[in-house]
C-alpha positions as CSV (number, residue, x, y, z in Angstrom):
1,M,0.0,0.0,0.0
2,E,1.0,3.6,-0.5
3,E,3.0,5.1,2.4
4,D,4.3,1.7,3.5
5,S,8.0,1.1,3.9
6,V,9.6,-2.0,2.3
7,I,13.0,-3.6,2.8
8,F,14.4,-6.0,0.1
9,H,16.9,-8.4,1.7
10,T,20.0,-9.6,0.0
11,G,20.6,-12.5,2.3
12,V,24.3,-11.9,2.5
13,V,26.8,-10.1,4.7
14,T,29.4,-8.1,2.7
15,N,33.0,-9.4,3.1
16,Q,34.8,-6.7,1.0
17,Q,34.5,-8.9,-2.2
18,E,30.9,-8.4,-3.4
19,D,29.7,-5.7,-5.7
20,I,25.9,-5.2,-5.0
21,K,23.8,-3.3,-7.4
22,W,20.0,-2.5,-7.3
23,Y,18.0,-1.6,-10.4
24,F,14.4,-0.3,-10.9
25,N,13.0,-1.1,-14.3
26,S,16.6,-1.5,-15.6
27,I,17.8,1.8,-14.1
28,R,20.5,1.6,-11.4
29,I,19.2,3.1,-8.2
30,A,21.7,1.9,-5.6
31,Q,25.2,0.3,-5.4
32,I,27.7,-0.7,-2.8
33,N,30.9,-2.7,-2.9
34,G,32.6,-4.6,-0.1
35,V,35.3,-2.1,0.5
36,L,32.7,0.7,0.8
37,S,34.7,2.8,-1.6
38,L,31.6,3.2,-3.8
39,I,28.2,3.8,-2.3
40,C,25.3,5.5,-4.1
41,T,21.6,5.8,-4.1
42,D,19.1,7.3,-6.6
43,V,20.3,10.6,-8.0
44,H,23.9,9.9,-6.9
45,C,23.9,6.8,-9.0
46,N,22.3,8.3,-12.1
47,K,22.0,12.1,-12.4
48,G,18.6,13.2,-13.4
49,T,16.8,10.2,-12.0
50,E,15.3,11.5,-8.8
51,R,12.2,9.3,-8.4
52,F,13.3,8.1,-4.9
53,R,15.0,11.3,-3.6
54,D,15.5,10.9,0.2
55,R,13.4,7.7,0.3
56,L,16.2,5.1,-0.3
57,K,18.4,3.6,2.4
58,L,21.2,1.1,1.7
59,D,22.4,-1.2,4.5
60,H,26.2,-1.1,4.5
61,Q,26.5,-4.5,6.2
62,T,24.2,-6.5,3.9
63,G,23.4,-4.3,0.9
64,S,19.7,-4.6,1.7
65,L,17.6,-1.8,0.2
66,T,14.9,0.1,2.0
67,I,12.3,2.2,0.2
68,M,10.4,4.6,2.6
69,N,7.0,6.1,2.0
70,I,6.4,4.1,-1.1
71,T,4.1,5.4,-3.8
72,T,2.1,3.9,-6.7
73,M,4.8,5.3,-9.1
74,D,7.2,2.9,-7.4
75,S,5.4,-0.1,-8.8
76,G,7.6,-2.2,-11.1
77,V,10.5,-4.6,-11.3
78,Y,13.4,-4.4,-8.9
79,E,16.5,-6.4,-9.6
80,L,19.4,-7.2,-7.3
81,K,22.7,-8.2,-8.8
82,I,25.5,-9.6,-6.6
83,I,28.9,-10.1,-8.2
84,S,32.0,-11.5,-6.4
85,S,35.3,-13.0,-7.5
86,S,33.9,-16.5,-7.1
87,S,30.3,-16.3,-8.1
88,S,27.4,-14.0,-9.1
89,G,23.6,-14.1,-8.6
90,E,20.5,-12.1,-8.8
91,K,17.0,-11.7,-7.3
92,I,13.9,-10.2,-8.9
93,F,11.2,-8.4,-6.9
94,N,7.9,-7.6,-8.8
95,V,6.3,-4.8,-6.8
96,N,2.7,-3.6,-7.1
97,V,1.8,-0.6,-4.9
98,N,-1.9,0.1,-4.3
99,G,-3.4,3.4,-3.4
100,I,-4.7,4.1,0.1
101,S,-8.5,3.9,0.4
102,T,-10.5,6.1,2.8
103,A,-10.9,3.0,5.0
104,E,-7.1,3.3,5.8
105,Q,-7.7,6.6,7.7
106,E,-10.6,6.1,10.0
107,E,-12.4,8.5,12.3
108,V,-14.3,7.0,15.3
109,K,-16.7,8.9,17.5
110,R,-18.3,7.3,20.6
111,N,-20.2,8.2,23.7
112,K,-18.6,7.7,27.1
113,G,-19.1,4.1,28.4
114,E,-19.6,2.6,24.9
115,S,-17.2,-0.1,23.5
116,F,-15.7,0.1,20.1
117,T,-13.3,-2.0,17.9
118,L,-10.5,-0.7,15.7
119,D,-10.3,-3.2,12.8
120,S,-6.8,-4.3,11.7
121,S,-8.2,-5.6,8.3
122,E,-5.3,-8.1,8.3
123,I,-5.0,-11.8,8.3
124,S,-2.9,-13.2,11.1
125,K,0.1,-15.2,9.8
126,P,3.3,-16.5,11.5
127,N,5.4,-13.8,9.8
128,V,3.1,-10.8,10.9
129,V,3.5,-8.7,14.0
130,M,0.9,-6.1,14.8
131,T,1.6,-3.4,17.4
132,W,-0.9,-0.9,18.7
133,Y,0.0,2.6,20.1
134,F,-2.1,5.2,21.8
135,N,-0.5,8.5,21.0
136,V,3.1,7.3,21.5
137,A,2.5,4.6,24.2
138,L,2.6,0.9,23.2
139,I,-0.7,-0.6,24.4
140,A,-1.1,-4.0,22.6
141,Q,0.8,-6.4,20.5
142,I,0.1,-9.7,18.8
143,A,2.5,-11.9,16.8
144,G,1.7,-14.7,14.4
145,D,2.3,-17.0,17.3
146,S,-0.8,-16.1,19.4
147,N,1.2,-17.0,22.6
148,K,3.1,-13.7,22.1
149,T,0.3,-11.3,22.9
150,C,0.2,-8.4,25.4
151,T,-2.1,-5.6,26.3
152,D,-1.5,-2.4,28.4
153,V,0.6,-3.1,31.5
154,Q,1.7,-6.5,30.1
155,C,3.4,-4.5,27.3
156,K,5.3,-2.6,30.0
157,N,3.0,0.4,29.6
158,T,3.3,2.1,33.0
159,D,0.4,4.5,32.3
160,E,-2.2,1.8,33.1
161,R,-4.8,4.0,31.4
162,F,-6.6,1.0,29.9
163,R,-6.2,-1.5,32.7
164,D,-8.6,-4.5,32.1
165,R,-10.4,-2.6,29.3
166,L,-8.4,-3.7,26.2
167,E,-8.8,-6.9,24.1
168,V,-6.9,-7.8,21.0
169,N,-8.2,-10.7,18.9
170,Q,-6.4,-13.2,16.7
171,I,-6.3,-11.0,13.6
172,G,-5.0,-8.0,15.6
173,S,-8.2,-5.9,15.9
174,L,-8.3,-3.9,19.1
175,T,-11.4,-3.5,21.3
176,I,-11.7,-0.8,24.0
177,K,-14.4,-1.4,26.6
178,D,-16.1,1.1,29.0
179,T,-14.7,4.1,27.2
180,R,-13.7,7.3,28.9
181,I,-13.2,10.9,27.8
182,T,-9.4,10.4,28.3
183,D,-9.5,7.6,25.6
184,S,-9.8,10.3,22.9
185,G,-6.7,10.6,20.8
186,L,-4.7,9.0,18.0
187,Y,-4.4,5.2,17.8
188,K,-1.8,3.8,15.5
189,L,-1.5,0.2,14.3
190,Q,1.9,-0.8,13.0
191,I,2.0,-4.0,10.9
192,N,5.3,-5.7,10.2
193,I,5.3,-8.4,7.6
194,S,8.6,-10.2,6.9
195,D,10.2,-13.2,5.3
196,S,13.7,-14.1,4.1
197,S,13.4,-11.9,1.0
198,F,11.6,-8.8,2.2
199,S,10.0,-6.9,5.1
200,I,7.1,-4.5,4.9
201,T,6.0,-1.9,7.5
202,R,2.4,-0.7,7.2
203,V,0.8,1.9,9.5
204,K,-2.9,2.6,10.0
205,T,-4.2,5.5,12.1
206,F,-7.5,6.0,13.8
207,S,-8.7,9.3,15.3
208,V,-10.9,8.6,18.2
209,T,-13.2,11.0,20.0
210,V,-15.2,10.0,23.1
211,T,-17.8,12.5,24.3
């Protein structure tokens, strides 16, 4: 989705022998070699190609590539080429970025004492971790392994604002019971999806008003 961040993993640790190059639709967008004498991203690799200006990050240890605040214009084919003195290899990532629907930015209004649920709209999988924040405080988390679940004080939230009033279900949706005026604010759901080849960070926000 638009505004996600994505990391493409190389699966290697540089040992001063590899030359790692990243391409987007055949245009070089990032490069690093093992001795770190040549590092570039986007416009520094190709003058005049500023599609990713300030949105690319290259890991100096692994050569993995991060694209931040991704847009629909970033859809396309990403190619990784790794060349060393003994071997060479490549990976292809076919990326399709969808636009954000209005459902991704919800506004919730409730009366004091009512319960409400903030929907994750995700499917729980072993490689997905969902973390809920109220303003900046971590209030709930669930991993693909449902044994790794916490809410409020269990998540080391010393505020205890929601003590015994939070529930998070198996797909990461958050329910707040017996609401109070002080529950008004910004709720953020951070969704981390990862496997050996890539990691995606997605954020959904909910503006809640309790009157």
